[in-house]
All heavy atoms as an XYZ file, in Angstrom:
534
protein
N       0.849     -1.160      0.016
C       0.012      0.017      0.003
C       0.887      1.237     -0.001
O       1.956      1.227      0.612
C      -0.898      0.006      1.262
C      -1.619      1.290      1.500
S      -2.526      1.357      3.053
C      -3.935      0.461      2.581
N       0.423      2.256     -0.731
C       1.150      3.508     -0.741
C       0.188      4.643     -0.390
O      -1.011      4.517     -0.475
C       1.680      3.759     -2.176
C       2.786      2.856     -2.574
C       3.316      3.258     -3.934
C       4.396      2.293     -4.394
N       5.640      2.415     -3.703
N       0.723      5.741      0.146
C      -0.024      6.953      0.410
C       0.592      8.124     -0.281
O       1.858      8.189     -0.315
C      -0.088      7.218      1.955
N      -0.192      8.973     -0.871
C       0.288     10.155     -1.537
C      -0.339     11.341     -0.853
O      -1.557     11.382     -0.698
C      -0.087     10.151     -3.027
C       0.323     11.383     -3.724
N       1.658     11.738     -3.982
C      -0.402     12.452     -4.127
C       1.639     12.938     -4.574
N       0.406     13.374     -4.678
N       0.477     12.335     -0.507
C      -0.007     13.551      0.078
C       0.114     14.678     -0.976
O       1.176     15.017     -1.401
C       0.824     13.974      1.294
C       1.080     12.820      2.232
C       0.162     15.133      2.018
C      -0.080     12.193      2.907
N      -1.041     15.188     -1.403
C      -1.015     16.260     -2.406
C      -0.350     17.490     -1.785
O      -0.575     17.816     -0.621
C      -2.420     16.575     -2.827
C      -3.119     15.422     -3.578
C      -4.521     15.795     -3.962
C      -5.263     14.611     -4.519
N      -6.692     14.985     -4.791
N       0.358     18.227     -2.611
C       1.207     19.327     -2.161
C       0.418     20.430     -1.452
O       0.736     20.865     -0.383
C       2.028     19.874     -3.309
C       3.017     20.939     -2.945
C       4.022     20.394     -1.936
C       3.768     21.414     -4.201
N      -0.590     20.975     -2.104
C      -1.372     22.043     -1.516
C      -1.339     23.306     -2.326
O      -0.639     23.432     -3.316
N      -2.115     24.310     -1.858
C      -2.309     25.542     -2.627
C      -1.001     26.280     -2.922
O      -0.847     26.826     -3.976
C      -3.290     26.447     -1.870
C      -4.664     25.867     -1.864
C      -5.215     25.417     -0.646
C      -5.402     25.780     -3.020
C      -6.503     24.907     -0.631
C      -6.685     25.238     -2.983
C      -7.221     24.796     -1.804
N      -0.103     26.300     -1.991
C       1.148     27.021     -2.209
C       1.992     26.372     -3.308
O       2.885     26.976     -3.855
C       1.961     27.164     -0.894
C       2.320     25.797     -0.321
O       1.736     24.796     -0.667
O       3.213     25.816      0.518
N       1.643     25.122     -3.647
C       2.369     24.435     -4.723
C       1.598     24.403     -6.017
O       1.971     23.737     -6.956
N       0.491     25.105     -6.064
C      -0.276     25.226     -7.284
C      -1.320     24.123     -7.552
O      -1.883     24.038     -8.617
N      -1.576     23.280     -6.534
C      -2.575     22.264     -6.715
C      -3.359     22.074     -5.439
O      -2.819     22.342     -4.343
C      -1.961     20.956     -7.172
C      -0.802     20.460     -6.291
C      -0.197     19.212     -6.832
O      -0.865     18.216     -7.099
N       1.118     19.256     -6.966
N      -4.595     21.673     -5.551
C      -5.386     21.424     -4.327
C      -4.742     20.316     -3.560
O      -4.383     19.274     -4.094
C      -6.827     21.142     -4.708
C      -7.690     21.070     -3.485
C      -9.134     20.888     -3.851
O      -9.474     20.771     -4.997
N      -9.984     20.902     -2.847
N      -4.634     20.495     -2.284
C      -4.079     19.449     -1.450
C      -4.008     19.900      0.018
O      -4.909     20.541      0.467
N      -2.920     19.513      0.663
C      -2.769     19.815      2.098
C      -2.766     21.301      2.346
O      -2.059     22.070      1.761
C      -1.445     19.216      2.597
S      -1.115     19.543      4.336
N      -3.702     21.698      3.235
C      -3.800     23.106      3.583
C      -3.533     23.327      5.087
O      -3.788     24.454      5.589
C      -5.223     23.693      3.244
O      -6.188     22.922      3.917
C      -5.453     23.686      1.748
N      -3.004     22.354      5.771
C      -2.496     22.536      7.092
C      -3.508     22.342      8.197
O      -3.265     22.843      9.323
N      -4.568     21.601      8.022
C      -5.514     21.304      9.092
C      -4.887     20.461     10.170
O      -5.243     20.592     11.358
C      -6.771     20.657      8.566
C      -7.637     21.588      7.751
N      -8.484     22.526      8.275
C      -7.722     21.752      6.406
C      -9.101     23.178      7.337
N      -8.642     22.747      6.151
N      -4.035     19.521      9.776
C      -3.345     18.645     10.725
C      -4.180     17.550     11.309
O      -3.698     16.844     12.225
N      -5.358     17.285     10.759
C      -6.230     16.259     11.322
C      -5.630     14.837     11.120
O      -5.841     14.003     11.969
C      -7.587     16.305     10.700
C      -8.382     17.521     11.117
C      -9.730     17.523     10.508
N     -10.418     18.786     10.826
C     -11.569     19.120     10.315
N     -12.189     18.316      9.504
N     -12.111     20.280     10.622
N      -4.895     14.670     10.035
C      -4.281     13.359      9.811
C      -3.316     12.999     10.995
O      -3.352     11.878     11.468
C      -3.524     13.319      8.499
S      -2.207     14.592      8.340
N      -2.598     13.936     11.451
C      -1.635     13.685     12.533
C      -2.342     13.572     13.897
O      -1.911     12.773     14.709
C      -0.561     14.822     12.633
N      -3.431     14.271     14.056
C      -4.212     14.151     15.321
C      -4.808     12.793     15.394
O      -4.804     12.139     16.473
C      -5.313     15.275     15.393
C      -6.243     15.017     16.550
C      -4.674     16.635     15.529
N      -5.336     12.267     14.305
C      -6.036     10.987     14.323
C      -5.144      9.805     14.021
O      -5.504      8.661     14.377
C      -7.229     11.031     13.361
C      -8.183     12.169     13.643
S      -8.755     12.322     15.366
C      -9.918     10.938     15.380
N      -4.050      9.988     13.396
C      -3.163      8.888     13.000
C      -1.716      9.366     13.082
O      -0.956      9.184     12.074
C      -3.498      8.323     11.621
N      -1.364      9.924     14.182
C      -0.003     10.510     14.357
C       1.118      9.526     14.274
O       2.279      9.902     14.079
N       0.848      8.210     14.465
C       1.924      7.214     14.332
C       2.379      7.106     12.883
O       3.402      6.523     12.632
C       1.412      5.880     14.878
C       0.263      5.218     14.129
C      -1.116      5.688     14.555
O      -1.255      6.704     15.285
O      -2.086      5.017     14.201
N       1.652      7.634     11.929
C       2.002      7.554     10.542
C       2.234      8.933      9.918
O       3.121      9.084      9.087
C       0.900      6.786      9.716
C       1.224      6.585      8.274
C       2.450      5.721      8.039
C       0.012      5.887      7.590
N       1.358      9.890     10.266
C       1.386     11.197      9.636
C       2.000     12.227     10.617
O       1.551     12.340     11.710
C       0.025     11.683      9.242
C      -0.617     10.765      8.215
C      -1.718      9.969      8.622
C      -0.184     10.682      6.907
C      -2.323      9.120      7.664
C      -0.789      9.830      5.986
C      -1.837      9.062      6.391
O      -2.454      8.218      5.508
N       3.017     12.986     10.139
C       3.610     14.035     10.949
C       3.398     15.380     10.266
O       3.373     15.411      9.037
C       5.108     13.792     11.103
C       5.444     12.579     11.922
C       6.982     12.428     12.009
O       7.566     13.202     12.792
O       7.522     11.537     11.316
N       3.167     16.416     11.068
C       2.950     17.728     10.532
C       4.028     18.728     11.034
O       4.588     18.495     12.114
C       1.535     18.277     10.788
C       0.490     17.391     10.103
C       1.274     18.329     12.285
N       4.239     19.836     10.325
C       5.124     20.883     10.832
C       4.377     21.803     11.793
O       3.220     21.540     12.117
C       5.744     21.643      9.634
C       4.722     22.428      8.803
O       3.608     22.688      9.266
O       5.100     22.800      7.679
N       5.064     22.831     12.219
C       4.438     23.716     13.178
C       3.211     24.497     12.731
O       2.465     25.022     13.473
C       5.484     24.784     13.654
C       6.616     24.128     14.479
O       6.375     23.048     15.065
O       7.692     24.742     14.603
N       3.010     24.470     11.392
C       1.885     25.128     10.802
C       0.749     24.144     10.415
O      -0.232     24.567      9.855
C       2.261     25.952      9.581
C       3.224     27.051      9.927
O       2.985     27.792     10.873
N       4.339     27.213      9.198
N       0.942     22.887     10.733
C      -0.074     21.910     10.457
C       0.056     21.203      9.127
O      -0.744     20.335      8.801
N       1.046     21.514      8.300
C       1.211     20.923      7.015
C       1.898     19.571      7.151
O       2.886     19.411      7.928
C       2.058     21.802      6.067
C       1.346     23.022      5.620
C       1.534     24.260      6.253
C       0.476     22.960      4.505
C       0.844     25.364      5.840
C      -0.171     24.124      4.067
C      -0.008     25.305      4.730
O      -0.661     26.416      4.295
N       1.417     18.566      6.431
C       2.006     17.255      6.481
C       3.435     17.339      5.949
O       3.683     17.935      4.938
C       1.159     16.279      5.566
C       1.520     14.878      5.837
O       2.685     14.487      5.607
N       0.524     14.099      6.249
N       4.366     16.752      6.704
C       5.769     16.798      6.360
C       6.092     16.058      5.047
O       7.073     16.336      4.388
C       6.675     16.239      7.457
C       6.661     17.045      8.773
C       7.480     16.317      9.807
C       7.234     18.441      8.505
N       5.203     15.148      4.662
C       5.427     14.379      3.416
C       4.610     14.900      2.251
O       4.480     14.230      1.256
C       5.095     12.914      3.672
C       6.011     12.214      4.609
C       5.674     10.780      4.763
N       6.651     10.064      5.551
C       6.485      8.834      5.968
N       5.406      8.166      5.652
N       7.391      8.230      6.654
N       4.044     16.100      2.368
C       3.241     16.599      1.272
C       4.076     16.722      0.020
O       5.233     17.042      0.047
C       2.548     17.903      1.659
C       3.449     19.096      1.895
C       2.674     20.219      2.534
N       3.636     21.234      2.890
C       3.575     22.500      2.479
N       2.630     22.884      1.694
N       4.512     23.328      2.836
N       3.406     16.412     -1.062
C       4.052     16.409     -2.407
C       4.805     15.139     -2.687
O       5.500     15.049     -3.683
N       4.609     14.112     -1.811
C       5.361     12.875     -2.046
C       4.428     11.648     -1.890
O       3.291     11.749     -1.373
C       6.525     12.754     -1.094
O       6.064     12.614      0.219
N       4.955     10.515     -2.341
C       4.261      9.236     -2.165
C       5.195      8.365     -1.367
O       6.450      8.367     -1.561
C       4.014      8.596     -3.555
O       3.208      9.480     -4.318
C       3.324      7.244     -3.431
N       4.636      7.618     -0.415
C       5.489      6.796      0.404
C       4.778      5.434      0.666
O       3.619      5.350      0.562
C       5.851      7.460      1.733
C       4.651      7.747      2.630
C       4.266      6.904      3.631
C       3.911      8.958      2.430
C       3.146      7.213      4.418
C       2.852      9.274      3.240
C       2.462      8.389      4.198
N       5.614      4.435      0.974
C       5.097      3.120      1.299
C       4.587      3.102      2.725
O       5.266      3.603      3.635
C       6.208      2.036      1.164
C       6.618      1.821     -0.264
O       5.745      1.818     -1.144
O       7.811      1.650     -0.512
N       3.375      2.578      2.924
C       2.803      2.503      4.275
C       3.416      1.236      4.899
O       3.360      0.134      4.347
C       1.310      2.392      4.197
C       0.704      2.147      5.564
C       0.696      3.631      3.556
N       4.036      1.381      6.054
C       4.693      0.214      6.728
C       3.629     -0.859      7.001
O       2.448     -0.541      7.310
C       5.248      0.787      7.998
C       5.384      2.258      7.765
C       4.275      2.602      6.853
N       4.022     -2.111      7.016
C       3.083     -3.210      7.400
C       2.483     -2.943      8.791
O       3.195     -2.497      9.723
C       4.013     -4.442      7.398
C       5.150     -4.104      6.532
C       5.356     -2.633      6.677
N       1.171     -3.164      8.848
C       0.487     -2.983     10.116
C      -0.054     -1.549     10.317
O      -0.780     -1.308     11.263
N       0.272     -0.647      9.407
C      -0.156      0.728      9.522
C      -1.273      1.078      8.506
O      -1.628      2.218      8.358
C       1.024      1.644      9.336
C       2.162      1.453     10.300
S       1.681      1.882     11.979
C       1.725      3.631     11.897
N      -1.802      0.083      7.809
C      -2.788      0.302      6.796
C      -4.003      0.975      7.284
O      -4.518      1.948      6.635
C      -3.164     -1.037      6.114
C      -2.000     -1.677      5.335
C      -1.151     -2.624      6.192
O      -1.402     -2.709      7.405
O      -0.228     -3.231      5.643
N      -4.536      0.562      8.445
C      -5.770      1.211      9.005
C      -5.479      2.653      9.337
O      -6.301      3.524      9.129
C      -6.272      0.454     10.194
C      -7.170     -0.755      9.842
C      -8.333     -0.390      8.967
O      -9.120      0.541      9.261
O      -8.509     -1.020      7.915
N      -4.303      2.965      9.928
C      -3.995      4.329     10.254
C      -3.868      5.199      8.995
O      -4.372      6.340      8.950
C      -2.618      4.385     11.000
N      -3.314      4.617      7.938
C      -3.227      5.331      6.674
C      -4.614      5.688      6.145
O      -4.842      6.820      5.721
C      -2.430      4.502      5.659
N      -5.479      4.691      6.150
C      -6.846      4.911      5.651
C      -7.595      5.922      6.497
O      -8.333      6.783      5.994
C      -7.619      3.610      5.632
C      -7.157      2.619      4.510
C      -8.042      1.402      4.460
N      -7.411      0.357      3.751
C      -6.766     -0.674      4.251
N      -6.707     -0.839      5.521
N      -6.213     -1.567      3.480
N      -7.436      5.813      7.826
C      -8.177      6.721      8.701
C      -7.640      8.161      8.571
O      -8.484      9.088      8.529
C      -8.044      6.267     10.162
C      -8.965      6.964     11.113
C     -10.377      6.931     10.860
C      -8.517      7.664     12.214
C     -11.197      7.596     11.733
C      -9.367      8.314     13.063
C     -10.749      8.289     12.809
O     -11.597      8.891     13.652
N      -6.360      8.350      8.471
C      -5.832      9.658      8.255
C      -6.321     10.273      6.950
O      -6.635     11.502      6.911
N      -6.462      9.476      5.918
C      -7.015      9.955      4.669
C      -8.467     10.342      4.812
O      -8.948     11.339      4.262
C      -6.832      8.912      3.533
N      -9.187      9.517      5.555
C     -10.647      9.759      5.696
C     -10.917     11.057      6.406
O     -11.937     11.704      6.103
C     -11.217      8.563      6.485
C     -12.753      8.620      6.657
C     -13.246      7.470      7.402
C     -14.769      7.606      7.622
N     -15.276      6.393      8.332
N     -10.169     11.415      7.410
C     -10.407     12.609      8.213
C      -9.895     13.892      7.618
O     -10.188     14.958      8.114
C      -9.906     12.490      9.678
C     -10.585     11.330     10.391
C      -8.377     12.385      9.735
N      -9.130     13.805      6.551
C      -8.607     14.992      5.883
C      -9.708     15.786      5.219
O     -10.373     15.221      4.281
C      -7.541     14.626      4.845
S      -6.874     16.036      3.948
N     -10.023     17.000      5.632
C     -11.097     17.767      5.038
C     -10.855     18.139      3.595
O     -11.786     18.371      2.820
C     -11.210     18.982      5.930
C      -9.868     19.154      6.574
C      -9.306     17.749      6.689
N      -9.599     18.192      3.164
C      -9.267     18.542      1.764
C      -9.148     17.308      0.863
O      -8.902     17.422     -0.334
C      -7.964     19.360      1.742
C      -7.977     20.585      2.578
C      -9.031     21.616      2.149
O      -9.407     21.571      0.913
O      -9.405     22.385      2.983
N      -9.217     16.113      1.449
C      -9.002     14.854      0.700
C      -7.614     14.898      0.040
O      -7.454     14.439     -1.090
C     -10.076     14.569     -0.265
C     -11.474     14.440      0.357
C     -11.525     13.221      1.275
N     -12.850     13.078      1.877
C     -13.049     13.155      3.199
N     -12.056     13.388      3.992
N     -14.244     12.990      3.664
N      -6.651     15.422      0.812
C      -5.265     15.550      0.248
C      -4.477     14.263      0.284
O      -3.415     14.207     -0.331
C      -4.559     16.653      0.996
N      -4.978     13.276      1.012
C      -4.259     12.005      1.140
C      -4.956     10.955      0.276
O      -6.120     10.711      0.441
C      -4.215     11.489      2.612
C      -3.537     12.571      3.489
C      -3.495     10.172      2.703
C      -3.637     12.304      4.963
N      -4.187     10.389     -0.688
C      -4.699      9.430     -1.606
C      -4.063      8.086     -1.246
O      -2.800      7.986     -1.231
C      -4.421      9.812     -3.049
C      -4.932      8.726     -3.996
C      -5.029     11.161     -3.401
N      -4.842      7.080     -0.964
C      -4.331      5.767     -0.620
C      -4.402      4.887     -1.880
O      -5.438      4.802     -2.569
C      -5.174      5.116      0.481
C      -5.148      5.986      1.726
C      -4.685      3.690      0.766
C      -3.794      6.171      2.340
N      -3.316      4.241     -2.179
C      -3.179      3.299     -3.340
C      -3.084      1.887     -2.716
O      -2.068      1.631     -2.092
C      -1.985      3.620     -4.172
C      -2.044      4.977     -4.798
C      -0.732      5.376     -5.497
O       0.080      4.517     -5.764
O      -0.587      6.574     -5.760
N      -4.096      1.128     -2.853
C      -4.124     -0.229     -2.253
C      -3.206     -1.188     -2.906
O      -2.816     -1.072     -3.959
C      -5.552     -0.794     -2.293
C      -6.526     -0.080     -1.500
C      -6.384     -0.183      0.048
O      -5.712     -1.190      0.509
O      -6.945      0.619      0.799
């Protein structure tokens, strides 16, 4: 499984706008900076084994739908 974090408005595309809900609800997988932006925005990463539910939940709670899960 992979997760992609869309870059966001400052990068010219709709994506992470710094709500930080992914980290609040699934902080074991998603980390944010001091402004609430996902540290992995603009990238795709492999979800570690056993973290699939956290990946899906973080994506589900994102109000911008900036996290895309590839099964």
